[in-house]
N, CA, C and O atoms as a MOPAC input file, in Angstrom:
PM7 MOZYME 1SCF
protein

 N    150.76700 1   -20.13500 1    17.67000 1
 C    151.79200 1   -20.12800 1    18.66100 1
 C    153.17900 1   -20.08400 1    17.88400 1
 O    153.22200 1   -20.38100 1    16.69000 1
 N    154.18100 1   -19.74800 1    18.51300 1
 C    155.43500 1   -19.74900 1    17.98800 1
 C    156.26700 1   -18.61400 1    18.52500 1
 O    155.92000 1   -17.44700 1    18.34200 1
 N    157.31000 1   -18.92200 1    19.15300 1
 C    158.28800 1   -18.02300 1    19.75200 1
 C    159.62800 1   -18.75000 1    19.81800 1
 O    159.68800 1   -19.95300 1    19.56300 1
 N    160.71800 1   -18.03000 1    20.16000 1
 C    161.99700 1   -18.61100 1    20.30000 1
 C    162.03900 1   -19.61400 1    21.46300 1
 O    162.73900 1   -20.62400 1    21.40100 1
 N    161.27900 1   -19.31600 1    22.51800 1
 C    161.15100 1   -20.22800 1    23.71200 1
 C    160.57500 1   -21.50100 1    23.18600 1
 O    159.72300 1   -21.54700 1    22.29900 1
 N    161.10400 1   -22.54200 1    23.80000 1
 C    160.51100 1   -23.88200 1    23.43400 1
 C    159.43000 1   -24.29400 1    24.31100 1
 O    159.07000 1   -25.47100 1    24.28200 1
 N    158.82300 1   -23.39200 1    25.15400 1
 C    157.67500 1   -23.80300 1    25.95600 1
 C    156.56300 1   -22.73600 1    25.66000 1
 O    156.78600 1   -21.53000 1    25.76700 1
 N    155.40400 1   -23.23200 1    25.29700 1
 C    154.27200 1   -22.41000 1    24.98000 1
 C    153.01900 1   -22.94300 1    25.55400 1
 O    153.00900 1   -24.01700 1    26.15500 1
 N    151.94400 1   -22.21000 1    25.38300 1
 C    150.60500 1   -22.67300 1    25.79700 1
 C    149.61500 1   -22.30500 1    24.80700 1
 O    149.80000 1   -21.32200 1    24.08900 1
 N    148.48900 1   -23.08400 1    24.71100 1
 C    147.41700 1   -22.85900 1    23.81600 1
 C    146.15700 1   -23.25400 1    24.42200 1
 O    146.12400 1   -24.15200 1    25.26400 1
 N    145.02600 1   -22.57700 1    24.00700 1
 C    143.70000 1   -22.96300 1    24.50300 1
 C    142.93800 1   -23.30100 1    23.22800 1
 O    142.94700 1   -22.52200 1    22.27500 1
 N    142.26900 1   -24.47400 1    23.20300 1
 C    141.48100 1   -24.94500 1    22.09400 1
 C    140.07600 1   -25.42900 1    22.53400 1
 O    139.81300 1   -25.66800 1    23.71300 1
 N    139.22900 1   -25.55400 1    21.56700 1
 C    137.87700 1   -26.16100 1    21.83300 1
 C    137.98000 1   -27.69500 1    21.72000 1
 O    138.80300 1   -28.19000 1    20.95100 1
 N    137.23300 1   -28.39000 1    22.40500 1
 C    137.07500 1   -29.75000 1    22.34500 1
 C    136.78700 1   -30.19300 1    20.86600 1
 O    135.87400 1   -29.66700 1    20.22800 1
 N    137.56500 1   -31.14600 1    20.35200 1
 C    137.42000 1   -31.66600 1    18.93800 1
 C    138.05000 1   -30.77900 1    17.97300 1
 O    137.96000 1   -31.09300 1    16.78700 1
 N    138.69900 1   -29.67500 1    18.31000 1
 C    139.28600 1   -28.80600 1    17.35700 1
 C    140.73100 1   -29.29600 1    17.09500 1
 O    141.49900 1   -29.58500 1    18.01200 1
 N    141.08000 1   -29.37700 1    15.67200 1
 C    142.38900 1   -29.65300 1    15.30800 1
 C    143.26300 1   -28.41000 1    15.47300 1
 O    142.79500 1   -27.28700 1    15.28900 1
 N    144.50600 1   -28.61100 1    15.81400 1
 C    145.27000 1   -27.42200 1    15.96600 1
 C    146.73500 1   -27.82900 1    15.65100 1
 O    147.02100 1   -29.01600 1    15.49100 1
 N    147.65000 1   -26.85400 1    15.56300 1
 C    149.10400 1   -27.15400 1    15.20600 1
 C    149.97600 1   -26.49100 1    16.26200 1
 O    149.59700 1   -25.46300 1    16.82400 1
 N    151.08200 1   -27.04400 1    16.52300 1
 C    152.09500 1   -26.58200 1    17.42000 1
 C    153.26600 1   -26.18600 1    16.50200 1
 O    153.80000 1   -27.00800 1    15.75800 1
 N    153.67100 1   -24.81600 1    16.58600 1
 C    154.72300 1   -24.33600 1    15.80100 1
 C    155.75600 1   -23.77600 1    16.68300 1
 O    155.47900 1   -23.30900 1    17.78800 1
 N    156.97700 1   -23.82100 1    16.19100 1
 C    158.10200 1   -23.29800 1    16.96200 1
 C    159.31100 1   -23.01200 1    16.02500 1
 O    159.56700 1   -23.71100 1    15.04400 1
 N    159.99900 1   -21.97600 1    16.39300 1
 C    161.28500 1   -21.72900 1    15.75100 1
 C    162.30500 1   -22.33500 1    16.67400 1
 O    162.52100 1   -21.82500 1    17.77300 1
 N    162.95000 1   -23.42600 1    16.25200 1
 C    163.81600 1   -24.16800 1    17.17600 1
 C    165.19000 1   -23.48100 1    17.00000 1
 O    165.68800 1   -23.34700 1    15.88100 1
 N    165.79900 1   -23.04300 1    18.14400 1
 C    167.09300 1   -22.46600 1    18.23300 1
 C    168.04400 1   -23.30800 1    18.96900 1
 O    167.60900 1   -23.98600 1    19.89900 1
 N    169.40100 1   -23.34900 1    18.63800 1
 C    170.32200 1   -23.98100 1    19.35300 1
 C    170.75400 1   -23.09500 1    20.45400 1
 O    170.42900 1   -21.91100 1    20.36100 1
 N    171.44700 1   -23.48700 1    21.50100 1
 C    172.05800 1   -22.63300 1    22.52100 1
 C    172.93000 1   -21.55000 1    21.94700 1
 O    172.96900 1   -20.45200 1    22.50100 1
 N    173.60200 1   -21.79400 1    20.90500 1
 C    174.52900 1   -20.85500 1    20.22600 1
 C    173.73400 1   -19.89800 1    19.33800 1
 O    174.34800 1   -18.99900 1    18.76200 1
 N    172.36200 1   -20.03000 1    19.17800 1
 C    171.65000 1   -19.09700 1    18.38400 1
 C    171.36500 1   -19.54100 1    16.96100 1
 O    170.79900 1   -18.77100 1    16.18500 1
 N    171.73300 1   -20.73100 1    16.60300 1
 C    171.60900 1   -21.18000 1    15.22000 1
 C    170.11200 1   -21.61400 1    15.09000 1
 O    169.58300 1   -22.29700 1    15.96700 1
 N    169.42900 1   -21.19100 1    13.94500 1
 C    168.11900 1   -21.58600 1    13.74700 1
 C    168.20300 1   -23.04800 1    13.26100 1
 O    168.90700 1   -23.33500 1    12.29300 1
 N    167.50800 1   -23.94400 1    13.91100 1
 C    167.62900 1   -25.40300 1    13.50300 1
 C    166.48800 1   -25.77100 1    12.59700 1
 O    165.32400 1   -25.44000 1    12.82100 1
 N    166.88600 1   -26.47300 1    11.56100 1
 C    165.98200 1   -26.90400 1    10.53700 1
 C    166.02900 1   -28.46000 1    10.43500 1
 O    166.61800 1   -29.14400 1    11.27200 1
 N    165.37900 1   -28.97000 1     9.36800 1
 C    165.37200 1   -30.33800 1     9.09700 1
 C    166.67800 1   -31.02100 1     9.12500 1
 O    166.79300 1   -32.13600 1     9.63300 1
 N    167.68400 1   -30.37200 1     8.58300 1
 C    169.03100 1   -30.94900 1     8.44000 1
 C    169.65600 1   -31.05800 1     9.76400 1
 O    170.67200 1   -31.74600 1     9.86200 1
 N    169.17000 1   -30.45900 1    10.80500 1
 C    169.76400 1   -30.50200 1    12.14800 1
 C    169.20800 1   -31.54500 1    13.10100 1
 O    169.73400 1   -31.78400 1    14.18800 1
 N    168.07000 1   -32.18500 1    12.62700 1
 C    167.32200 1   -33.09200 1    13.48900 1
 C    167.24800 1   -34.51300 1    12.85500 1
 O    166.92100 1   -34.61600 1    11.67300 1
 N    167.53300 1   -35.57600 1    13.58000 1
 C    167.49500 1   -36.93700 1    13.06800 1
 C    166.17300 1   -37.60700 1    13.32100 1
 O    165.70100 1   -38.33300 1    12.44600 1
 N    165.55700 1   -37.41500 1    14.43200 1
 C    164.18900 1   -38.00500 1    14.66400 1
 C    163.52100 1   -37.23000 1    15.75200 1
 O    164.05000 1   -36.24500 1    16.26600 1
 N    162.30500 1   -37.70900 1    16.10600 1
 C    161.55100 1   -37.01200 1    17.16500 1
 C    160.57700 1   -37.99600 1    17.84900 1
 O    160.25400 1   -39.05000 1    17.30100 1
 N    160.12900 1   -37.62900 1    19.04100 1
 C    159.13200 1   -38.34600 1    19.70800 1
 C    158.14500 1   -37.35300 1    20.29600 1
 O    158.50100 1   -36.29900 1    20.82500 1
 N    156.86900 1   -37.75500 1    20.17000 1
 C    155.76700 1   -36.85900 1    20.82800 1
 C    155.12600 1   -37.68700 1    21.83100 1
 O    154.68200 1   -38.80900 1    21.58600 1
 N    155.08100 1   -37.08800 1    23.02900 1
 C    154.29600 1   -37.66100 1    24.18100 1
 C    153.24600 1   -36.67800 1    24.58200 1
 O    153.46000 1   -35.46600 1    24.61300 1
 N    152.03300 1   -37.26900 1    24.90700 1
 C    150.98200 1   -36.42400 1    25.38100 1
 C    150.55600 1   -36.98400 1    26.70800 1
 O    150.28300 1   -38.17200 1    26.87800 1
 N    150.51400 1   -36.04000 1    27.65900 1
 C    150.15800 1   -36.42700 1    28.96700 1
 C    148.88600 1   -35.61900 1    29.43000 1
 O    148.81100 1   -34.42000 1    29.16500 1
 N    147.87800 1   -36.27600 1    30.12800 1
 C    146.75300 1   -35.71500 1    30.75700 1
 C    147.16700 1   -35.08500 1    32.08700 1
 O    147.40500 1   -35.79300 1    33.06500 1
 N    147.25400 1   -33.75200 1    32.12000 1
 C    147.76400 1   -33.12400 1    33.29200 1
 C    146.65300 1   -32.52100 1    34.15800 1
 O    146.90600 1   -31.71100 1    35.05000 1
 N    145.41500 1   -32.94200 1    33.86700 1
 C    144.29900 1   -32.40700 1    34.55200 1
 C    144.34500 1   -32.51300 1    36.04400 1
 O    144.02400 1   -31.55700 1    36.75000 1
 N    144.74900 1   -33.68700 1    36.54800 1
 C    144.75000 1   -33.86200 1    37.97700 1
 C    145.92400 1   -33.20800 1    38.65100 1
 O    145.94200 1   -33.08600 1    39.87600 1
 N    146.90800 1   -32.78100 1    37.88300 1
 C    148.10800 1   -32.11600 1    38.44100 1
 C    149.12800 1   -33.12200 1    38.91900 1
 O    150.13000 1   -32.74100 1    39.52400 1
 N    148.89200 1   -34.43900 1    38.65600 1
 C    149.74400 1   -35.45100 1    39.10200 1
 C    150.49500 1   -35.92900 1    37.78700 1
 O    149.87900 1   -36.12700 1    36.73900 1
 N    151.77300 1   -36.09000 1    37.90300 1
 C    152.60200 1   -36.61600 1    36.74100 1
 C    152.13900 1   -37.99500 1    36.48700 1
 O    152.00700 1   -38.78400 1    37.42300 1
 N    151.87100 1   -38.34000 1    35.19200 1
 C    151.41500 1   -39.60600 1    34.83900 1
 C    152.22400 1   -40.20200 1    33.61700 1
 O    153.12400 1   -39.54000 1    33.10000 1
 N    151.92200 1   -41.33500 1    33.21300 1
 C    152.44300 1   -41.88200 1    32.01900 1
 C    151.79400 1   -41.27600 1    30.81200 1
 O    150.62300 1   -40.90300 1    30.87000 1
 N    152.51300 1   -41.16100 1    29.71600 1
 C    151.94300 1   -40.62700 1    28.43900 1
 C    150.62000 1   -41.39500 1    28.10600 1
 O    150.55000 1   -42.60900 1    28.29900 1
 N    149.61900 1   -40.70300 1    27.62600 1
 C    148.45400 1   -41.26100 1    27.12300 1
 C    148.63300 1   -41.54800 1    25.61500 1
 O    147.85700 1   -42.29100 1    25.01400 1
 N    149.64300 1   -40.95500 1    25.04600 1
 C    149.96600 1   -41.11600 1    23.54000 1
 C    151.39600 1   -40.90100 1    23.41400 1
 O    151.94600 1   -39.94400 1    23.95900 1
 N    152.05000 1   -41.80500 1    22.67500 1
 C    153.44200 1   -41.65900 1    22.31700 1
 C    153.61900 1   -42.00000 1    20.76500 1
 O    153.06600 1   -42.98400 1    20.27400 1
 N    154.37600 1   -41.18000 1    20.06200 1
 C    154.70600 1   -41.49000 1    18.70700 1
 C    156.19000 1   -41.20800 1    18.57800 1
 O    156.63800 1   -40.12600 1    18.95700 1
 N    156.98100 1   -42.16300 1    18.04600 1
 C    158.32500 1   -41.95800 1    17.76400 1
 C    158.52300 1   -42.17400 1    16.15700 1
 O    158.02100 1   -43.12600 1    15.56000 1
 N    159.22600 1   -41.28500 1    15.60800 1
 C    159.40000 1   -41.27200 1    14.17300 1
 C    160.87900 1   -40.96300 1    13.76100 1
 O    161.50200 1   -40.03100 1    14.26900 1
 N    161.38700 1   -41.76900 1    12.84500 1
 C    162.71700 1   -41.43800 1    12.21300 1
 C    162.60200 1   -40.52300 1    11.15700 1
 O    163.63500 1   -40.22200 1    10.55800 1
 N    161.46000 1   -39.99200 1    10.79500 1
 C    161.35600 1   -39.16400 1     9.64200 1
 C    161.16400 1   -37.71500 1    10.10400 1
 O    160.03400 1   -37.25300 1    10.26500 1
 N    162.25100 1   -37.02100 1    10.30900 1
 C    162.17500 1   -35.61400 1    10.70300 1
 C    161.42600 1   -34.72500 1     9.80500 1
 O    161.01300 1   -33.63200 1    10.19200 1
 N    161.22800 1   -35.20200 1     8.52500 1
 C    160.53100 1   -34.34900 1     7.52500 1
 C    159.05000 1   -34.19300 1     7.93600 1
 O    158.38100 1   -33.26000 1     7.49300 1
 N    158.53600 1   -35.12100 1     8.79400 1
 C    157.16200 1   -34.98600 1     9.19300 1
 C    156.83700 1   -33.85100 1    10.13500 1
 O    155.69600 1   -33.43500 1    10.33500 1
 N    157.98000 1   -33.36600 1    10.71900 1
 C    157.77100 1   -32.20900 1    11.76900 1
 C    158.60100 1   -31.02000 1    11.55400 1
 O    158.20100 1   -29.91200 1    11.91200 1
 N    159.80400 1   -31.20500 1    10.95400 1
 C    160.77200 1   -30.07600 1    10.77100 1
 C    160.81000 1   -29.67500 1     9.33600 1
 O    160.71700 1   -30.49500 1     8.42200 1
 N    160.95700 1   -28.30500 1     9.15400 1
 C    160.89200 1   -27.80100 1     7.76000 1
 C    162.42700 1   -27.53400 1     7.39500 1
 O    163.31700 1   -27.41900 1     8.23800 1
 N    162.59700 1   -27.45500 1     6.02100 1
 C    163.87000 1   -27.31000 1     5.44800 1
 C    164.47900 1   -25.90100 1     5.75800 1
 O    165.69900 1   -25.74800 1     5.81900 1
 N    163.61300 1   -24.90300 1     5.94700 1
 C    163.96500 1   -23.54900 1     6.09600 1
 C    162.98700 1   -22.83900 1     6.90600 1
 O    161.88800 1   -23.35100 1     7.11700 1
 N    163.32200 1   -21.62000 1     7.40800 1
 C    162.32300 1   -20.69100 1     7.99200 1
 C    161.11400 1   -20.48400 1     7.15400 1
 O    161.22000 1   -20.17800 1     5.96600 1
 N    159.94100 1   -20.64500 1     7.75500 1
 C    158.78000 1   -20.36100 1     6.93700 1
 C    157.90800 1   -19.33900 1     7.65000 1
 O    157.78100 1   -19.37500 1     8.87400 1
 N    157.31100 1   -18.43300 1     6.89500 1
 C    156.53300 1   -17.42000 1     7.52500 1
 C    155.25300 1   -17.37600 1     6.62400 1
 O    155.26100 1   -16.79300 1     5.54100 1
 N    154.18200 1   -18.00300 1     7.10900 1
 C    152.98700 1   -18.04400 1     6.29200 1
 C    151.77800 1   -17.83000 1     7.15300 1
 O    151.93300 1   -17.30600 1     8.25700 1
 N    150.56900 1   -18.19700 1     6.73600 1
 C    149.31800 1   -18.00300 1     7.47800 1
 C    149.29000 1   -18.60200 1     8.73400 1
 O    148.52800 1   -18.13000 1     9.57700 1
 N    150.07300 1   -19.67500 1     9.03800 1
 C    150.10300 1   -20.41300 1    10.32400 1
 C    150.84700 1   -19.54600 1    11.36900 1
 O    150.59500 1   -19.68100 1    12.56600 1
 N    151.67600 1   -18.74200 1    10.96400 1
 C    152.64400 1   -18.04700 1    11.85500 1
 C    152.28500 1   -16.56800 1    12.05300 1
 O    152.20300 1   -15.83300 1    11.06800 1
 N    152.06900 1   -16.10700 1    13.29300 1
 C    151.75200 1   -14.73900 1    13.48800 1
 C    152.51900 1   -14.09800 1    14.60400 1
 O    152.12700 1   -13.02600 1    15.06500 1
 N    153.68000 1   -14.74500 1    15.10300 1
 C    154.41800 1   -14.30200 1    16.16800 1
 C    155.30500 1   -13.15100 1    15.85900 1
 O    155.50200 1   -12.23800 1    16.66100 1
 N    155.82800 1   -13.21600 1    14.69300 1
 C    156.78800 1   -12.12200 1    14.21600 1
 C    157.05100 1   -12.34500 1    12.74800 1
 O    156.42500 1   -13.21400 1    12.13900 1
 N    157.95200 1   -11.59100 1    12.16000 1
 C    158.21700 1   -11.78500 1    10.70200 1
 C    159.29500 1   -12.71400 1    10.39400 1
 O    159.58000 1   -12.88100 1     9.20800 1
 N    159.94500 1   -13.35600 1    11.31800 1
 C    161.02300 1   -14.33900 1    11.05300 1
 C    160.48800 1   -15.70000 1    10.60900 1
 O    160.92100 1   -16.24100 1     9.59200 1
 N    159.56600 1   -16.23900 1    11.36000 1
 C    158.99200 1   -17.46400 1    10.88400 1
 C    159.34900 1   -18.62800 1    11.83900 1
 O    159.97200 1   -18.43800 1    12.88400 1
 N    158.93100 1   -19.81800 1    11.43400 1
 C    159.07500 1   -21.07400 1    12.27300 1
 C    159.76700 1   -22.09200 1    11.43300 1
 O    159.86700 1   -21.93400 1    10.21600 1
 N    160.30300 1   -23.25400 1    12.12400 1
 C    161.01300 1   -24.30300 1    11.56600 1
 C    160.37700 1   -25.67500 1    11.92300 1
 O    160.68300 1   -26.71200 1    11.33400 1
 N    159.51700 1   -25.61000 1    12.87900 1
 C    158.82300 1   -26.90900 1    13.33500 1
 C    157.36600 1   -26.76600 1    13.30300 1
 O    156.87200 1   -25.72900 1    13.74400 1
 N    156.59800 1   -27.72600 1    12.81200 1
 C    155.14700 1   -27.73300 1    12.95700 1
 C    154.72400 1   -29.20400 1    13.17100 1
 O    155.19200 1   -30.11000 1    12.48000 1
 N    153.79100 1   -29.41400 1    14.18900 1
 C    153.22400 1   -30.65200 1    14.42400 1
 C    151.69000 1   -30.41100 1    14.39000 1
 O    151.13700 1   -29.70800 1    15.23600 1
 N    151.06100 1   -30.98900 1    13.43000 1
 C    149.57000 1   -30.84800 1    13.31400 1
 C    148.94400 1   -31.91400 1    14.14500 1
 O    149.17700 1   -33.10700 1    13.95000 1
 N    148.12500 1   -31.46100 1    15.09800 1
 C    147.47000 1   -32.40100 1    16.00400 1
 C    146.12000 1   -32.70200 1    15.30700 1
 O    145.16400 1   -31.93500 1    15.41900 1
 N    146.07800 1   -33.77200 1    14.62800 1
 C    144.86500 1   -34.16700 1    13.92100 1
 C    144.12500 1   -35.23400 1    14.76200 1
 O    144.55300 1   -36.38700 1    14.82300 1
 N    143.07200 1   -34.85600 1    15.37000 1
 C    142.42600 1   -35.74400 1    16.28700 1
 C    142.04700 1   -37.04200 1    15.72000 1
 O    142.03600 1   -38.05400 1    16.42100 1
 N    141.72800 1   -37.05000 1    14.44100 1
 C    141.26600 1   -38.37700 1    13.79900 1
 C    142.42900 1   -39.22000 1    13.57300 1
 O    142.21400 1   -40.39600 1    13.28000 1
 N    143.70900 1   -38.77900 1    13.66800 1
 C    144.89700 1   -39.59500 1    13.41700 1
 C    145.47900 1   -40.11000 1    14.73500 1
 O    146.32000 1   -41.00800 1    14.73900 1
 N    145.04100 1   -39.55500 1    15.81200 1
 C    145.49300 1   -40.07000 1    17.13900 1
 C    144.72600 1   -41.39600 1    17.42300 1
 O    143.67000 1   -41.67400 1    16.85400 1
 N    145.28900 1   -42.13400 1    18.27700 1
 C    144.65500 1   -43.44300 1    18.70300 1
 C    143.24800 1   -43.11700 1    19.14600 1
 O    142.99400 1   -42.08100 1    19.76000 1
 N    142.32000 1   -44.03200 1    18.81900 1
 C    140.88600 1   -43.82900 1    19.21800 1
 C    140.71400 1   -43.56000 1    20.66500 1
 O    139.74700 1   -42.89700 1    21.03900 1
 N    141.58700 1   -44.03000 1    21.51100 1
 C    141.37200 1   -43.85900 1    22.88700 1
 C    141.95700 1   -42.51800 1    23.35500 1
 O    141.81700 1   -42.16700 1    24.52600 1
 N    142.58800 1   -41.79100 1    22.48800 1
 C    143.17500 1   -40.42700 1    22.85200 1
 C    142.41000 1   -39.34700 1    22.26200 1
 O    142.56800 1   -39.08300 1    21.07000 1
 N    141.58100 1   -38.68700 1    22.99400 1
 C    140.94800 1   -37.46100 1    22.54900 1
 C    141.27300 1   -36.34800 1    23.53800 1
 O    141.39400 1   -36.56200 1    24.74400 1
 N    141.40900 1   -35.14600 1    22.97300 1
 C    141.48500 1   -33.97400 1    23.87600 1
 C    140.08500 1   -33.56000 1    24.40900 1
 O    139.26500 1   -32.96900 1    23.70600 1
 N    139.88100 1   -33.89300 1    25.63200 1
 C    138.51200 1   -33.71500 1    26.22500 1
 C    138.37900 1   -32.33800 1    26.80300 1
 O    139.32100 1   -31.81000 1    27.39400 1
 N    137.24100 1   -31.76300 1    26.64100 1
 C    136.86000 1   -30.49800 1    27.19800 1
 C    137.03900 1   -30.55600 1    28.79200 1
 O    136.76600 1   -31.55900 1    29.45200 1
 N    137.50000 1   -29.43500 1    29.29300 1
 C    137.75600 1   -29.42900 1    30.75100 1
 C    139.02800 1   -30.09700 1    31.24000 1
 O    139.27300 1   -30.16000 1    32.44400 1
 N    139.84500 1   -30.59800 1    30.30900 1
 C    141.11900 1   -31.23700 1    30.64400 1
 C    142.27700 1   -30.32000 1    30.28000 1
 O    142.12000 1   -29.40100 1    29.47600 1
 N    143.38500 1   -30.55900 1    30.84400 1
 C    144.62000 1   -29.92100 1    30.55300 1
 C    145.63400 1   -30.94300 1    30.18400 1
 O    145.72700 1   -32.00100 1    30.80700 1
 N    146.43000 1   -30.62300 1    29.12900 1
 C    147.37500 1   -31.67000 1    28.59600 1
 C    148.71900 1   -31.05100 1    28.35700 1
 O    148.84300 1   -29.84800 1    28.12600 1
 N    149.67200 1   -31.84600 1    28.41400 1
 C    151.02000 1   -31.35500 1    28.20600 1
 C    151.47200 1   -32.14900 1    26.84500 1
 O    151.41300 1   -33.37900 1    26.83600 1
 N    151.90700 1   -31.44900 1    25.73800 1
 C    152.36900 1   -32.11500 1    24.66100 1
 C    153.87100 1   -31.89700 1    24.61400 1
 O    154.34600 1   -30.76500 1    24.51800 1
 N    154.61200 1   -32.99200 1    24.68400 1
 C    156.06400 1   -32.98400 1    24.79400 1
 C    156.62700 1   -33.50700 1    23.49700 1
 O    156.45000 1   -34.68200 1    23.17500 1
 N    157.32900 1   -32.62300 1    22.71400 1
 C    157.88300 1   -33.03300 1    21.50900 1
 C    159.46700 1   -32.99900 1    21.71300 1
 O    160.03900 1   -31.95300 1    22.01700 1
 N    160.09200 1   -34.12500 1    21.53800 1
 C    161.44500 1   -34.37200 1    21.85200 1
 C    162.17700 1   -34.59200 1    20.54800 1
 O    162.10600 1   -35.65900 1    19.93900 1
 N    162.90900 1   -33.51300 1    20.12000 1
 C    163.69700 1   -33.51100 1    18.87400 1
 C    165.10100 1   -34.02200 1    19.08700 1
 O    165.77100 1   -33.50900 1    19.98300 1
 N    165.56900 1   -34.91400 1    18.39800 1
 C    167.04100 1   -35.44100 1    18.53300 1
 C    167.81600 1   -34.66900 1    17.49700 1
 O    167.62400 1   -34.80500 1    16.28900 1
 N    168.67200 1   -33.87800 1    18.01100 1
 C    169.61500 1   -33.06600 1    17.16500 1
 C    170.85100 1   -33.88900 1    16.72200 1
 O    171.38100 1   -34.77500 1    17.39300 1
 N    171.22700 1   -33.47300 1    15.50900 1
 C    172.44300 1   -34.23400 1    15.08900 1
 C    173.67300 1   -33.66800 1    15.71100 1
 O    173.56900 1   -32.78400 1    16.56100 1
 N    174.80400 1   -34.11500 1    15.34300 1
 C    176.07500 1   -33.78200 1    16.03600 1
 C    176.86300 1   -32.61900 1    15.33600 1
 O    178.07100 1   -32.46200 1    15.51300 1
 N    176.08900 1   -31.80200 1    14.51800 1
 C    176.67100 1   -30.69400 1    13.85400 1
 C    177.24100 1   -29.78200 1    14.91400 1
 O    176.62200 1   -29.48400 1    15.93600 1
 N    178.52500 1   -29.32800 1    14.60000 1
 C    179.14100 1   -28.45800 1    15.67200 1
 C    178.46100 1   -27.05900 1    15.90200 1
 O    178.67600 1   -26.37500 1    16.90200 1
 N    177.68300 1   -26.72900 1    14.95600 1
 C    176.95000 1   -25.34300 1    15.09900 1
 C    175.68800 1   -25.44500 1    15.92500 1
 O    175.08200 1   -24.43300 1    16.27700 1
 N    175.28700 1   -26.68800 1    16.24000 1
 C    174.08500 1   -26.86000 1    16.98800 1
 C    174.43800 1   -27.68100 1    18.24500 1
 O    175.55100 1   -28.16100 1    18.46200 1
 N    173.39600 1   -27.78400 1    19.02200 1
 C    173.56200 1   -28.66100 1    20.22500 1
 C    173.11700 1   -30.06900 1    19.95500 1
 O    171.96100 1   -30.31200 1    19.60900 1
 N    174.07700 1   -31.04600 1    20.12200 1
 C    173.50300 1   -32.43400 1    19.96300 1
 C    172.79000 1   -32.87000 1    21.14700 1
 O    172.96700 1   -32.33100 1    22.24000 1
 N    171.93500 1   -33.89600 1    20.94400 1
 C    171.17100 1   -34.41500 1    22.01600 1
 C    169.73800 1   -34.14800 1    21.78400 1
 O    169.29700 1   -33.94200 1    20.65400 1
 N    168.97300 1   -34.15200 1    22.90100 1
 C    167.49300 1   -34.00800 1    22.83900 1
 C    167.08800 1   -32.53100 1    23.08700 1
 O    167.55200 1   -31.93900 1    24.06200 1
 N    166.26600 1   -31.94400 1    22.26100 1
 C    165.72000 1   -30.66200 1    22.51900 1
 C    164.24200 1   -30.80900 1    22.73000 1
 O    163.54300 1   -31.29100 1    21.83800 1
 N    163.72900 1   -30.40700 1    23.89300 1
 C    162.38500 1   -30.58500 1    24.23600 1
 C    161.58100 1   -29.36100 1    23.80200 1
 O    162.03000 1   -28.23700 1    24.02800 1
 N    160.39700 1   -29.53800 1    23.17900 1
 C    159.40600 1   -28.49000 1    22.90000 1
 C    158.22800 1   -28.87000 1    23.66300 1
 O    157.64100 1   -29.92200 1    23.40900 1
 N    157.81600 1   -28.01800 1    24.65400 1
 C    156.78100 1   -28.32900 1    25.56900 1
 C    155.54200 1   -27.36100 1    25.32600 1
 O    155.71400 1   -26.14200 1    25.33300 1
 N    154.35000 1   -27.89800 1    25.12200 1
 C    153.16400 1   -27.09900 1    25.00000 1
 C    152.09000 1   -27.49600 1    25.98500 1
 O    151.66200 1   -28.65000 1    26.02100 1
 N    151.66800 1   -26.56600 1    26.76200 1
 C    150.54100 1   -26.77300 1    27.68900 1
 C    149.26200 1   -26.50700 1    26.93900 1
 O    149.13000 1   -25.44700 1    26.32800 1
 N    148.28100 1   -27.45400 1    26.95800 1
 C    147.08600 1   -27.29600 1    26.15000 1
 C    145.96500 1   -27.34100 1    27.21200 1
 O    145.85000 1   -28.21600 1    28.07000 1
 N    145.14900 1   -26.26500 1    27.03300 1
 C    143.84700 1   -26.25700 1    27.77800 1
 C    142.70600 1   -26.46400 1    26.82400 1
 O    142.61300 1   -25.75300 1    25.82300 1
 N    141.83900 1   -27.40300 1    27.09000 1
 C    140.76400 1   -27.72500 1    26.13400 1
 C    139.41800 1   -27.26800 1    26.84200 1
 O    139.08000 1   -27.63400 1    27.96700 1
 N    138.78100 1   -26.51100 1    26.10900 1
 C    137.46800 1   -25.95200 1    26.58400 1
 C    136.30900 1   -26.87000 1    26.01100 1
 O    136.31400 1   -27.31000 1    24.86100 1
 N    135.39700 1   -27.08600 1    26.86700 1
 C    134.17100 1   -27.76000 1    26.39100 1
 C    133.37700 1   -26.95200 1    25.38900 1
 O    133.24900 1   -25.73400 1    25.51000 1
 N    132.87200 1   -27.61400 1    24.44700 1
 C    132.04400 1   -26.91300 1    23.46600 1
 C    130.61200 1   -26.52600 1    24.15000 1
 O    130.05000 1   -27.33800 1    24.88500 1
 N    130.13200 1   -25.42900 1    23.90900 1
 C    128.80800 1   -25.01100 1    24.43800 1
 C    127.74200 1   -26.05100 1    24.03200 1
 O    127.61000 1   -26.38000 1    22.85300 1
 N    127.03100 1   -26.53300 1    24.95800 1
 C    125.94100 1   -27.54400 1    24.62300 1
 C    126.47700 1   -28.96100 1    24.38900 1
 O    125.76400 1   -29.88800 1    24.00600 1
 N    127.77700 1   -29.05700 1    24.64700 1
 C    128.42700 1   -30.47300 1    24.39800 1
 C    128.51900 1   -31.21700 1    25.60800 1
 O    129.00300 1   -32.34900 1    25.60100 1

């Protein structure tokens, strides 16, 4: 995944680790990197029923280095274009709370809220990165 838009979708297999990548852009077109973000929050919602619910997982971190890169990166993770990405969140199932698993047959919304600094070249405030995740059941599972 990875485009200038901050809304994407992905389909994964149950139990599969995956990563959410994005090139974060300010409204004025500035590519935002680690130096533009002060902290972030990740919320995961089970959207299977189609009804808005409370997050089933929330993580707030003051370490933007966990999710934002210092510069544009174009490597094996990225295949959207030749420009690259500046944000990556690796969804490692074994690191999530034991009660939170991406179950086959379910749909999830992963909401990453980046808090931008007050640099005049970027937009201050919260920048949402939304990913719709469809989880397929493993055959025979």
